[in-house]
LUMLO-343358 format. One record per residue: x, y, z of N, C-alpha, C, CB in turn. Coordinates in steps of 0.05 Angstrom, whole numbers, plus 5000, padded with zeros to 4 digits. Glycine has a CB too. Layout:
<recs>
XYZXYZXYZXYZ...
</recs>
This chain:
<recs>
937977747666939777787689940778077689942177597687941478167713942878427717945578377729941178627735947778437713950478387722950878107733951078597743949677917720950077637728948377547751952877597735946677717762944977647784942277547773944577887804941477307781938877217772936677377785938576917779934277357774931977507785931477437814929477457768931577177820930977087847933077197867930876787849935677177859937777277876937677577878940577197865937077707855936878007855934778107874936278097827932377977873930178067890930777997919927577937882932177777923932877697951934877887963933977417951936877967948938978137959937978427963941378147942935778497949934778777952932678797974933578867926931778567984929578578004930478728029928778298012932878688038933878828062934079128057936678718070934979198032935179478026932579618026936479517999930479478016927779598015926679638044925979427999927279438061926179458088927579658106926379188101930079718100931579898118932380148105934079748128931080218082931980458067931780708083930280478042933980858083933981118097932581318080936881208104930781468091929281658076930681928077926381688087931282038053932782288050930982518056934082308022931082608080929482848087926982758102928683008062925982928118923482878133921183008119923782978163919482838107917282948091915383118108915682718078915083028133913183168150914483388167911982958169916983438162918383658176919283868158920683548192921483998165922484228150924184148126923984418168925583918129927583838109926183758083929283618120927483818061926383738036927383448029927283928013925783308013926483048004928683067983923982887993930782917985932782917964932182707944935682867976931882787919931282607897933682597878928682687882935482407883937782367865936982187842940182247881937682277818937082127794939782067780935182277774940081817772942481737758941681637730944081517773943181727709942481647682944981677665940181817671945281507644947481537625946981757605948081277611944581877605943982087586945782337589940982177589946182477568947782727569945982947580948882797541947183167590945683387601943983527580947483587613944783507554943283637532941083457520945183727511940983207529938883027520936183137528939282737532934183107510931583227516930283117541929683187493930882867548929882757574931182907597930482457576933782957595935183097616934183387619938183087611933883517596932983797596930183807609932983907568928383627601925683637611925583587641923983427596927083397651927083337679928283567695928583077685930283697684931583917698929884167698934283977686928684227675927184477671924184457679927384567643923084217678920184187684919684027709918884037660920983797712920483627736921483767761921783357733923883867761925083987785923484217796927884087778922584407780920884627791918184517801920384837770917184307789914584197796914584077824913783997777916883997834917083877861918684047880918283597859919584277872921384447887920384527915922084687872917684527918916584617944917284427967913584637942917784167960918283977981920583787975915883817986921883817951923983627944926283767929922883407926928683677933930983767919931783557898933383817938931383617873931983437851934983457844930283487826936383237846939283237842940083037820940783177869940183127795940782947773943782897770939583047747944482657762947182587756947182457728948482387777948282607708948182507680950782377673947682747661950882257649953282127639954181897656955582317636952281767670952781537688954981597708953681297671954981837719957081917738956481827766957382217737954081747772953381657799953281357801950781777808951781237782951580947780952080857751948880837790953380637748953980527721951380457707955780287723951280497680948880427665948180137669949380487635945580087675944679817679944579737708946379627665945579907726945479837755943580017770948279867767942180197756940480387770938080257784939480597751936780067771934479937784935379797810933179747765937579667808938679527832939179727854941179367825940279967847940880167867938380267880942380397854936180307864933680397876932580177894931580457854932679927885931579707901933179677927931779447885935679737927937379707951937079957970940279677944935780167960935480407976937780597973935180328005939380567952941680747948941180967928943980577939938780977916938081167896935081217896939081077867934281457889931381527889930081507862931081797901931581577840930381587814932281497792929381877808931181417770932781357746930981377722934181077748932181357699930681327674931281047664931481547652929380867665929880597658928580517631928880407680929280287621928280207595926779937598930580167575925179877578923879617577925879387576921879597553928179447563930279237561931379177589932479337543931779377606932779327633930679177650933579587646928179267647926079127662925778837652923379267658926178787627925878517616928078337626925978527586930278447635932478277646931678167673935078437648929578277686928578177711925878047708928378407732924178177692921478077686921178027656919278277696921477777647921477717618919077827603921677427614916777857616914377947601914778227590911977937620916578387602917078657592918478657565918678817613919478427557920878417531918978477508922178147527916378467513914578537491914978827482911678497501915878997500916279277493919079337483915679457517920579117480923279147467923079057438925378977482920778947430920578837403920479057382917978667401921879007360921879197338919079227325923879117318918479467317915979527302913479457317916079377276913479487344910979447360909479707364911679317387910779897377909580167380909580307353911080327402907480457348907180597322908480877323904280617314907981017345909081287348908981377377907381487330909681627382909781727409907081727423910882007409904981797409902281797421901381517428900281927403902081327411901381047416902780947442902180867392905181037446906680967471905081057495909481087471904181307495902681417517900181257523901981717512898781187502896281037506896780757517894781007479898980637508899580367518900280387548901980247502901980577556902880597584900480647602904980827587898580807593896280877609894080667609895081147600894280467592892180267589891880087614892680097565889379997619888879827642890479577642885979767644890979467618892379207616895279227625892279107588896279477629898979517639899179497670900079777630896879527683896879547712898179307726894079577722897579057719898878837732901878827729897678577722902878907706905778917701907079127718906378957672905879367720906979577736906979497766905379837732904779387774904479317803906479107811901679207809907078917793909078717800911878837804909278507777912479037788915079177791915179327818915579377767912879457825912679597850912979407874910079747852911379197873911279017896913878857900908978827893915078767879917378587881919978737880917278387859920178957865922679097861922779357877923079157832920479457885920479717899920879947881922579707921920179927856920480137836917780207824922480047814917080457827914580567815915180697788913180767835913880607768914180727741912180947738913780507718913181197738911481427738910281497712912981667748911881487691910881587665912681467643910881897664911881497618913481407596914581647581911781227576917181627574918481847560919181747531921081927574918681917512919281847484922181907478917482017465923681687472926481717466926881777436927981467474925081677420925281727391925281467375927781887386925181507349925381277331928381207327923981337303929080967333931880887331932580827302932480637348934880937294935880907266938680787267935881187251939480657246942080537245944080737235942080287226946280767249948380977244950980827239948581187267952180847215954480677208956880847200953780497186959280737206961780857198962580737171963980807219961280537162961880417136960280547114961280107136960980497089959680637066957880457050961780747048957880197056956180017040953180077044956779727047951680097022948880167024947179937036947780236996945380017053943679827067940779857056943779867098939779647044936979647034935279447049936979587005936379207055934779007069936478887092933978777049935378727110936878607131939278447122935078437148939078337098941278177087943778347084940578057060943478607080945778787076947078847103944879047063945878777125946978817151948878597160944778857172948978387145950578147152953478227157950377937130954578147179957378197186957978467198958978177161955978637199956378907211956378887241954179097202958478987254958678987283957079227294961678997293954679167303952879387311952779397342950079337300953679627353953579657382950679647391954879917390950179487412947679487426948279467455945879247416946479577472946779537501946979237508944479667517947979177532948778897538946578707545950578907559944078787549942078597557941278417534939578747568940078187542939277987521937278107502938177747535935478277512933378387495934578567473931378547511936478737481937778907462939478747442939679107476940878547451942478377434940778237413944078177450938378147422936578007404935678197382934077897419934978447389934178637369936278677348933378907382938778697357940978737338941178497318943678767353940778257329940878027311938478027292940777767328936078107303933678107286933978307263931278187303935578507266936078697245937978587224937178957256939178357230941078237211943978287217940478327184944478437238947278507245948578317265947278787256951078367271952478227291952678407316955378137282950878377335950778567358953178537376948178527374954178767385956478777403955578937428958978917389955778807452954978947476957079157484954578747499956079397489957879617495956379837510959179737470957579947531956280157546956080407529957880227572953980567534953480807518955880997518950980957529957181027542959381207544961881127528960181237574961880887517964180787502963680797472964880507511961280877463960580857435962381027417957780937431962781277425964281467407967081357401964581737421968481277422971181167418971180917402972581117445969180737407968980487392968580537362966780307403966880737356966480807328968980927316964081007325970281097331972681227322974981037315973681427343975180827331977380637328976580397310978280527355974080367304973180147288972579897303975180087267972479917330971779687346968879597340971979757376967179787332964579727322964179867296962279797343962279767279961779887253959480097255961079677233957880077276955580257278954180237304953680197256952180397307950480397331947680477323951680597353945780427341942980517335941980687357941180267330940980927350939781107369938081307354942081257385936281447368934681657354936581877345932581767374935682027325937282237313938282447333935782377291936482537352937482737371939782627388935282817389939782377395941982257410944582257394941281977420944282197368946582197350947882477349945782107321946082677349947082957349948383027376944783147342946882977398947883057424950482927431945782987445950882677424953282527431955382547409952582237436954782697388956682747366957682497351959082897377955982297350956682047336957082107306954581837340955782317296955982377267958882457260954082607260960482527280963282597274964982357266964482737299964082127274965681877269964081677253966581757296961981767239960381587222959981707194957681517235958981547176958681647148955881637138960381477131954081487151951381457140949381397162951281247119946881477157944681407175942481277158943481667189941781037166939780877152937180897168940680577149935181017157932681077171930880827172931181307157931680637188930180397192927680437210931880177204927880627228925680677248924680417260923280817234926580247268925979977277924779957305928379807275925180167320924080167347923280447355926180057368920680487361919780737372920480717402916680787367922880817408924080757434922880927456927080807432923080807480921880937503923580897528919080837509923181057548924281027574921981067594926681217580922380967618920481017640921881167662919280747650920481357674921581497697921081307721920281777702923281207732923081017755923481167781925180797752921781107800921781257826921681057849919281447828923181107869923280927892920480907905925281017913919480657907916880617920917080687950915880327916919380637962919680697991919480997996922380588001920581147978920481447980917581537974922481587961916381427953913681497945911781447969912781327921911981227982910081168004910381348028910580878013912581498030912981678052911981968045915881688060911282008020910282268012907282288020910682307982906382538024903582578029902082548002903082868041899482518002897982487977898382737959894982457983898482977970898883217954901683207941898583467971903683117956906283097945906482887923908383047967905182667928905082457907903882557882903582207917901682707885900282827861902183017847897682967869903683177862905583367850907783227835906683557872908883007847910982857834909882737808911982637852907482617809906382497785905882707763903682357792904782937770904283147750906983247739902783377763908883287756911483387746912783197727913383447770912582937733913682727715912182727688913582457728909582737689907982737665908582987648904982717671908783217661909283467647912083457634909083707666913983357649916683337638916783147614918683237660915382917616915382727594914082857569913782477603911983007573910683127550912383347538907883247558913783497554915583707544917783577528916683867567919083377539921183237525920183107499922483027542917782997500916582857477916283057454913882737484915183287459914683487438917283597427912883717448919183647444921783747434923283527418923583837458922983277427924383067413923183027385924182797428920483037383919183017357919983247338916183017361920183487349920983717333923883677323920683977349925583587341928383547333928683327311930083467357927183117314927382907294926683007266925482667302924683187266923883297240925983477227921283467244927683587244929683777234932383647227930183997254933083427241935783337241936683187216936183157264934783087200935682947176937283127158933182847160936383377155937983567139940583647152936283817133940483667179942983737194945183527188942383737224944483277188946583067184947483067154945482797191945683127136946483157108948483387105943983197090947883597120949683827118952483767130948484067133952583567148955083487160956583287142954583357187955383227119956683047100955882757101959583067103953982687118953082417121950982347099951882367149950982107091948882007073946481917090949881767055944182027085941781957101939581867081940782207117938581617086936681507067934881297081938081387043932681237068930781037078931180777063927881137076931580547077931780287064929080167058933380097082928979917052926379777048925279707076926779517030923779897087922779867115920979627117921380117124919379567096917579337097919179077100915879327072921479067086923178827088924278797116925478837068925079017128926079017156923878937175927279297164921479057172919278997190918578697189916779167182918278587165917678307162919778127175917378237132922278187170924478027181924578047211927178127169924278287222924478317251922078187265924578617258919678237256917378127269917377817268914778227256918277707246918477417244920477307264919277337215922677447268924677357287923577357315927177537285922077557322920877567349918777357354919677847355916977327335914777137338915776847340912777167315918076797328919176527328921076487352920576467302921476687368923476677389922276587416924876947392923976517435923076457462922076707476925376327478922876937467921977187480918877207479923177427466917777137456914877167453913276987472914077107424914576767481913276577499912676707526914876327502914276907533913977047559911977277558916677147569911077347535909277577533906477507544908977667503905177687558902477637568900577567545901377877583898977367550897177267529895277497519895477027540895177527493893377727482894478017483890877717495896878057494897878327497898478467470900478327513899578317451900178437425897578537412901478227406895378377414892878467402891778717417890878237404892078727443891178957458892679207451891378897488895379177448896979397440896179497412899979327441895879307394895179377366892379517365895179127349890579447384887879547383887679837392886079377400889679937406889580207416889880407393891780257437
</recs>
């Protein structure tokens, strides 16, 4: 569900928006297309930097890219609905958000599925992804342009107790985004997941409302979570990703050349952000140690076994396309 709206109701209420969407700018005239993007990411996040510095110039000949960071335009988790209603042109969405509408997307929320950033690219480009992408386009009016590497998610805690196995996570209040897929991952790690918006994490850690959060190291740095935490446990439990979501109604009004330019700009931005994110991850372990945090690797095999078992025994796996796990593993 999205904000309590069932998939059927969600798709029904957005149908009018898709049919009557006002197009920002005349593609075939002098006016440029306005491409507003809403995201909870910070302006210094590598995704934000890549879209601002790479995507925007790539479409500047015919479009004005207008990003809104820190969820200042639309609340986190409502962006897909806004695109579907015709109130927004772009966002950075997650598999978790897509899974709240299309349960089969929960396969990409599973811990320890993607191996690394390159594996993510191959999976997104694979033919077996086409039916899932097309369904999102046809029913939701959202075109998924490219995959962005968010990073390997690590557990970041304000507590001092050492974490070696999932059993050590018992009782820990771990902030996770509010969707069912995210909450399940928190439970699979052995923690007590607490739904909380990204913009509220710092204060929640500071006050003790939560004991920890999970995010890639660059996000921990950019959002200064290290200021209110004591340790980082390198679980690498999710090679996290986002998708650049684009309004299908806007896409269909672009010329073929403009569509090609948008696609190239999105791919170029994703690759730029991917390489910078990988470089940052390699550097930041020492940075956090220098800030006084304890940074260490737990028994990752124990975490992997525990998490994969939880998914395979869950109802989530029943919604996964038949044979998809094998196809992903074979790439």
